[in-house]
Structures are given as C-alpha cells and as structure tokens.
C-alpha positions as CSV (number, residue, x, y, z in Angstrom):
1,M,67.7,105.9,94.8
2,A,70.9,106.1,96.9
3,T,73.6,108.3,95.7
4,R,77.1,107.2,94.8
5,S,80.4,108.9,95.6
6,D,83.4,108.5,93.3
7,Q,86.1,110.5,91.6
8,A,86.0,111.6,88.0
9,I,87.3,113.6,85.1
10,V,85.0,115.8,83.0
11,L,84.9,114.7,79.4
12,R,82.2,116.9,77.9
13,L,79.8,119.6,78.8
14,S,76.7,120.6,76.9
15,D,73.8,123.0,77.8
16,Y,70.5,121.5,79.0
17,S,68.5,124.5,79.9
18,E,69.2,128.2,81.0
19,T,70.6,127.0,84.4
20,S,71.7,123.3,83.8
21,Q,74.1,121.4,81.9
22,I,74.6,117.7,80.9
23,V,78.0,116.7,81.9
24,T,79.9,113.5,80.7
25,L,82.2,112.2,83.2
26,F,84.5,109.3,83.4
27,T,84.5,107.8,86.8
28,A,87.3,105.8,88.7
29,T,84.9,102.9,89.7
30,N,81.9,103.1,87.5
31,G,83.1,104.2,84.1
32,L,81.4,106.6,81.8
33,A,78.5,108.6,83.4
34,R,76.1,111.2,81.9
35,L,74.6,113.4,84.5
36,I,72.4,116.5,84.8
37,A,74.3,119.2,86.6
38,K,71.3,121.4,87.9
39,G,72.1,125.1,88.6
40,V,75.7,125.1,87.3
41,R,74.9,127.9,84.8
42,R,73.4,130.1,87.5
43,G,75.5,132.1,89.8
44,S,73.8,131.5,93.1
45,R,73.8,129.5,96.2
46,T,72.1,126.6,94.3
47,R,75.0,126.2,92.0
48,T,76.1,122.5,92.1
49,A,79.7,123.1,91.1
50,V,82.3,125.9,91.2
51,G,84.6,125.8,88.2
52,L,83.1,122.7,86.6
53,D,85.1,122.6,83.3
54,L,86.4,120.3,80.7
55,L,89.3,118.0,81.7
56,E,89.2,118.8,85.4
57,H,89.5,116.0,88.0
58,G,87.4,116.0,91.1
59,E,85.2,114.1,93.6
60,L,81.4,113.9,93.1
61,S,78.3,112.4,94.5
62,Y,75.5,111.5,92.2
63,A,72.2,109.7,91.7
64,P,72.4,107.1,88.9
65,P,69.4,107.0,86.4
66,R,66.4,105.0,87.5
67,G,66.4,102.7,84.5
68,Q,69.1,101.4,82.1
69,A,68.7,104.5,80.0
70,G,68.4,108.1,80.9
71,L,70.5,110.7,82.8
72,G,71.6,110.5,86.4
73,T,71.9,113.6,88.6
74,L,75.0,115.3,89.8
75,T,74.5,116.2,93.5
76,E,77.9,117.4,94.4
77,W,81.2,118.2,92.7
78,V,84.5,119.1,94.4
79,Q,87.4,120.1,92.1
80,R,90.7,118.5,92.9
81,D,92.9,119.4,89.9
82,A,92.0,121.7,86.9
83,F,95.2,121.0,85.1
84,I,95.6,124.7,84.3
85,G,98.9,124.0,82.6
86,L,97.1,122.3,79.7
87,R,95.8,125.7,78.5
88,S,99.3,127.1,78.0
89,A,100.4,124.7,75.3
90,P,98.2,123.7,72.3
91,L,99.5,120.2,72.0
92,G,98.9,119.5,75.7
93,L,95.5,120.9,75.5
94,Y,94.4,119.0,72.3
95,G,96.1,115.9,73.6
96,G,93.9,116.1,76.6
97,L,90.7,116.8,74.6
98,Y,91.7,113.9,72.2
99,A,92.0,111.6,75.1
100,A,88.5,112.7,76.4
101,E,87.0,112.2,72.9
102,L,88.3,108.6,72.7
103,V,87.1,107.7,76.1
104,S,83.7,109.2,75.5
105,A,83.2,107.5,72.2
106,L,84.8,104.2,72.9
107,T,83.5,103.1,76.4
108,E,80.0,102.2,77.5
109,E,78.0,103.9,80.4
110,Y,78.6,102.4,83.8
111,D,81.1,99.9,82.3
112,S,83.9,100.1,85.0
113,H,87.6,100.6,83.7
114,P,89.7,101.6,86.8
115,P,93.0,101.0,85.0
116,L,91.8,103.3,82.2
117,F,90.8,106.0,84.6
118,T,94.4,105.8,86.1
119,A,96.0,106.0,82.7
120,L,93.6,109.0,81.8
121,L,94.7,110.8,85.0
122,S,98.3,110.2,84.4
123,T,98.1,111.4,80.8
124,L,96.7,114.7,81.9
125,R,99.3,115.2,84.5
126,E,102.1,114.3,82.0
127,L,100.6,116.7,79.4
128,V,100.8,119.5,81.9
129,Q,104.6,118.8,82.3
130,M,105.0,118.9,78.4
131,Q,108.2,116.9,78.5
132,D,107.1,114.8,75.4
133,P,103.5,115.2,74.7
134,A,103.5,113.3,71.5
135,A,104.7,110.2,73.3
136,T,102.3,110.7,76.1
137,I,99.4,110.8,73.7
138,V,100.6,107.5,71.9
139,R,100.9,105.9,75.3
140,F,97.4,106.7,76.1
141,Q,96.2,105.4,72.8
142,I,97.9,102.0,73.5
143,N,96.5,101.8,77.1
144,L,93.0,102.6,75.8
145,A,93.2,100.0,73.0
146,D,94.2,97.4,75.5
147,A,91.6,98.4,78.1
148,I,88.6,98.2,75.8
149,G,89.7,95.0,74.2
150,Y,90.8,96.4,70.7
151,G,94.5,96.2,71.1
152,P,95.7,95.3,67.6
153,N,98.3,92.6,66.8
154,L,101.5,94.5,65.7
155,D,103.9,91.7,66.0
156,E,102.8,89.3,63.2
157,C,100.4,89.0,60.2
158,V,97.0,88.2,61.6
159,G,96.3,86.1,58.5
160,C,99.4,83.7,58.4
161,G,101.5,84.6,61.5
162,R,104.5,86.0,59.5
163,P,106.5,88.4,61.7
164,G,105.7,92.1,61.2
165,G,107.9,94.0,58.8
166,Q,109.1,90.9,56.9
167,G,108.3,89.9,53.5
168,G,107.9,93.3,51.8
169,P,105.2,95.9,52.1
170,V,103.0,95.7,55.3
171,H,99.4,96.8,55.8
172,F,97.3,97.2,58.8
173,S,93.6,96.5,59.0
174,S,91.5,97.5,61.9
175,T,88.6,95.0,61.1
176,A,91.2,92.3,60.8
177,G,92.8,93.2,64.1
178,G,96.3,94.1,63.2
179,L,99.0,93.6,60.5
180,L,98.7,92.0,57.2
181,C,101.5,90.9,55.0
182,R,101.6,91.4,51.3
183,D,100.2,87.9,50.7
184,C,97.3,88.3,53.0
185,E,96.4,92.0,52.5
186,M,94.8,91.4,49.1
187,H,91.9,89.7,50.8
188,H,91.0,92.7,52.8
189,V,89.2,95.9,51.7
190,E,89.8,98.0,54.7
191,K,93.6,98.5,55.2
192,R,96.3,101.0,55.1
193,R,100.0,100.6,54.4
194,V,102.5,101.0,57.3
195,S,106.1,101.4,57.4
196,A,108.3,98.5,58.3
197,A,110.8,100.8,59.7
198,M,108.2,102.2,62.1
199,L,107.2,98.6,63.2
200,A,110.9,97.9,63.9
201,Q,110.6,100.1,67.0
202,P,108.2,100.1,69.8
203,P,105.6,103.0,70.0
204,S,107.3,104.4,73.1
205,A,110.6,104.8,71.2
206,G,109.6,105.0,67.5
207,P,108.3,107.9,65.4
208,T,105.4,109.2,67.5
209,G,103.7,110.9,64.6
210,Q,103.4,107.9,62.6
211,W,102.2,105.7,65.5
212,F,99.7,108.4,66.3
213,E,98.4,108.3,62.8
214,L,98.1,104.5,62.8
215,L,96.4,104.2,66.2
216,D,94.0,107.2,65.4
217,Y,93.1,105.4,62.1
218,H,92.3,102.3,64.1
219,F,90.0,104.1,66.6
220,S,88.3,106.0,63.9
221,Q,87.5,102.6,62.3
222,V,86.3,101.1,65.6
223,A,84.1,104.2,66.3
224,G,82.9,104.6,62.8
225,R,83.9,108.4,62.9
226,S,86.8,110.7,63.0
227,F,87.8,112.7,66.0
228,K,88.0,116.5,66.0
229,A,91.0,117.0,68.3
230,A,93.0,114.6,66.1
231,E,93.1,117.1,63.3
232,W,94.7,119.7,65.5
233,I,97.1,117.2,66.9
234,R,98.1,116.2,63.4
235,A,98.6,119.9,62.4
236,L,100.6,120.7,65.5
237,L,102.9,117.6,65.0
238,A,103.5,118.6,61.4
239,G,104.1,122.3,62.3
240,R,101.1,123.4,60.2
241,P,99.0,126.3,61.5
242,R,95.2,125.8,61.8
243,R,92.5,128.5,61.8
C-alpha cells in the first residue's frame, strides 16, 4: 500500500516490543492514527524517529493498515516542535496532556478533523506561553465539543427553551444536550447543578475553573470515563498539591 505524508501531534506512546512502540497520532488531514513505530526503542541506524515524544509536532510518512482494523506503520518522522516550554510549568504540561487525552478518546481513527488539529496545535503553542493557561484549556474544550458534534446548548433550556440562568436553579445534562431549567430537570437522572452567575458570562471571560469542571463533566459523560490529567488540572487550579 502506498504511503501517506502528513503532519501530526503525538498523543500517546506505548511499548510494543523491545525495539518498537505503538504511537497514537492526531494528523492534520486524516485524523487519529495508531501506528507501529519500528526501531524507535533501539539506538541504531534503523531508528525511525529521533526524539519521538508525547505532545511533539512533526511531519510523517506512514503506511495505513491494510483493512479497516489494525495498525499502520510509521515509516518516517521529522520533529518540528517539541514544545519544550510545556515541561517547565505543571498547568501547561497537564493542559497539553488533557487535550491529548480528549482527542484520543473522543475522535475516531481516520476521521478527518482539520480545524480540530489546528486548534490542538494552537493550544499547545499558547500553553507554552503560559499567559492564561486555564482559559486556553477551556477554549480547547469548546473547540473540541463543536468539532465532534457534542457542543452543548448553554443558552437556553433544552426542554422548554427558557433562557439559561432564568427561573431559579439551573442544571446541566450531558445526555439531554445542555441546560435544564428547574421545571425540566426533574425528568432527567443524569444532571448536575450549574451557577446562573457562571452562565451570565461566556467561557472566555467567565470563571475558568467552573467552566473547566462543567465541560470536563460533559466529556466524561460522552466518553463514559474520567480523564487522568483532569485531576491534576483540578488540583492545580485549586492550589492543592498532588503526590
């Protein structure tokens, strides 16, 4: 099968043998790809990649899997940006790892999402700058939700259309697809209460910690599991040390 060329971000690495690894990449034009990187754990001339590491951006050539299932093969990797600055700030690092976890869990293999790739690349670059990492993480959450078709309705009750934040306590339900007013929330089991004050401000300008919690809850419901890096982000935003 003919090889393909693309650019990608490394989302995950796992050992496959004494000399090889399975690398999960998010590519610019072909979406998620799981490939065998042969020889990357052996320091010799047969090594496929130099410095292949989590969250780095590079250009690659690869052979897709022969069928719908299985692994393709990484044939070449050229690093373009390792985002070294992420390692110097915990919130930046775990923000990047969290974004990688979300993309890996919530996108399908070889399902193209070019705008999401651009958003992920921009997020890593912004996290290196560390100007407002919490807001950067929330913006990525919103971009991801929209890109995969799970953007929740945060403007009005999905049950009756009442504007969000009006009529007393407000709840959010991931399975319902957004906000629920106090009259509609009783009909839903899966839900959590949200602050009307938080909803009065857009995520880009509102309390980023609360928005992060709400959107992470949403993604956890969609994926059916929690995300490891989210616990670190939660602790860092609250100023709690983790061991």
